[in-house]
C-alpha positions as CSV (number, residue, x, y, z in Angstrom):
1,R,-0.1,-0.1,-0.1
2,V,2.7,2.3,0.9
3,L,4.5,1.9,-2.5
4,E,1.1,2.2,-4.3
5,E,0.7,5.6,-2.9
6,L,4.2,6.8,-3.7
7,R,3.2,5.6,-7.3
8,S,-0.2,7.1,-7.4
9,A,1.7,10.4,-6.4
10,G,3.7,10.2,-9.3
11,K,7.0,9.9,-7.1
12,I,8.1,6.6,-8.2
13,G,7.5,4.6,-11.5
14,S,8.1,1.2,-10.2
15,S,8.5,-0.6,-6.7
16,L,12.4,-0.8,-7.6
17,Q,12.7,3.1,-7.4
18,A,11.8,2.9,-3.8
19,E,13.7,2.4,-0.5
20,V,11.6,0.7,2.3
21,S,12.1,1.5,5.8
22,L,10.4,-1.0,8.4
23,S,10.0,-0.5,12.2
24,V,8.9,-3.9,13.7
25,A,8.5,-6.0,16.9
26,P,11.5,-7.9,18.0
27,E,10.2,-11.2,17.0
28,I,9.3,-10.0,13.5
29,Y,12.6,-8.3,13.3
30,D,14.7,-11.5,13.8
31,L,12.6,-13.1,11.2
32,L,13.3,-10.2,8.8
33,A,16.9,-9.6,9.8
34,S,17.6,-13.4,9.2
35,L,16.9,-12.7,5.2
36,G,19.9,-10.2,5.2
37,E,20.3,-8.3,2.0
38,D,18.0,-10.8,0.1
39,L,15.2,-8.8,2.0
40,K,15.0,-6.2,-1.1
41,F,14.1,-9.2,-3.3
42,V,11.1,-10.2,-0.8
43,F,9.8,-6.7,-0.9
44,I,10.6,-6.1,-4.5
45,C,12.4,-2.6,-3.9
46,S,16.0,-1.6,-4.2
47,K,16.8,-1.2,-0.5
48,V,15.2,-2.1,2.9
49,T,16.1,-1.0,6.5
50,I,14.8,-2.6,9.4
51,E,14.6,-1.1,13.1
52,R,13.6,-3.1,16.1
53,V,10.7,-1.4,18.1
54,G,8.3,-1.9,20.9
55,A,5.4,-4.4,19.9
56,G,3.0,-1.8,19.3
57,D,5.0,0.6,17.3
58,T,5.1,-1.1,14.0
59,A,5.7,1.4,11.0
60,I,6.3,1.0,7.3
61,S,7.7,3.7,5.2
62,A,8.8,4.2,1.6
63,T,10.9,7.0,-0.2
64,P,12.1,7.3,-3.8
65,S,15.7,6.3,-4.1
66,T,18.1,9.1,-4.8
67,H,20.5,6.8,-6.4
68,A,21.2,5.8,-10.2
69,K,19.4,3.0,-11.8
70,C,21.2,0.2,-13.0
71,V,20.4,-0.8,-16.8
72,R,20.6,-4.4,-16.2
73,C,18.8,-5.3,-13.0
74,W,16.9,-2.0,-12.7
75,H,17.6,-1.6,-9.0
76,W,18.5,2.0,-8.0
77,R,21.9,1.8,-6.1
78,E,24.7,3.8,-4.9
79,D,27.2,2.0,-6.7
80,V,25.8,2.6,-10.3
81,G,28.9,3.6,-12.4
82,R,31.7,3.1,-9.6
83,D,33.1,0.6,-12.1
84,T,34.5,3.1,-15.0
85,E,34.5,0.1,-17.5
86,H,30.9,-0.4,-17.0
87,P,29.3,2.9,-16.0
88,E,25.8,1.8,-16.2
89,L,25.9,-1.2,-14.2
90,C,25.7,-1.6,-10.3
91,G,28.3,-3.5,-8.4
92,R,26.2,-6.2,-8.2
93,C,25.6,-6.8,-11.9
94,T,29.3,-6.2,-12.6
95,S,30.3,-8.8,-10.2
96,N,27.6,-11.1,-11.6
97,L,28.7,-10.5,-15.3
98,F,32.5,-10.1,-14.9
99,G,33.6,-11.3,-11.4
100,A,32.9,-14.2,-9.0
101,G,29.1,-13.2,-8.9
102,E,27.0,-12.4,-5.7
103,A,26.4,-14.9,-2.8
104,R,22.7,-15.2,-2.0
105,Q,21.5,-16.8,1.0
106,I,17.7,-17.0,0.6
107,A,15.8,-15.3,-2.4
């Protein structure tokens, strides 16, 4: 719902353009944190941050990413263009195409 509100307001074009922040109870935090970096694939966004809060203080928010979009994976990441040989790719795609590749745990 939070992502749809951003899309309807014209602030993002797709969910990958968003960064999601979650404030969740400890038992939910532990479950979500166990997914590590793969959590962004579950939420279909470019970045997820989670914060442990009290049981009644759960909150979800999203903001448009301020980073550049990778032309291969379409994630908006701060490392797009860091590799001068591949200026339109993020570090993850550069590694997957020309390096050892990423180590994914879950998703």
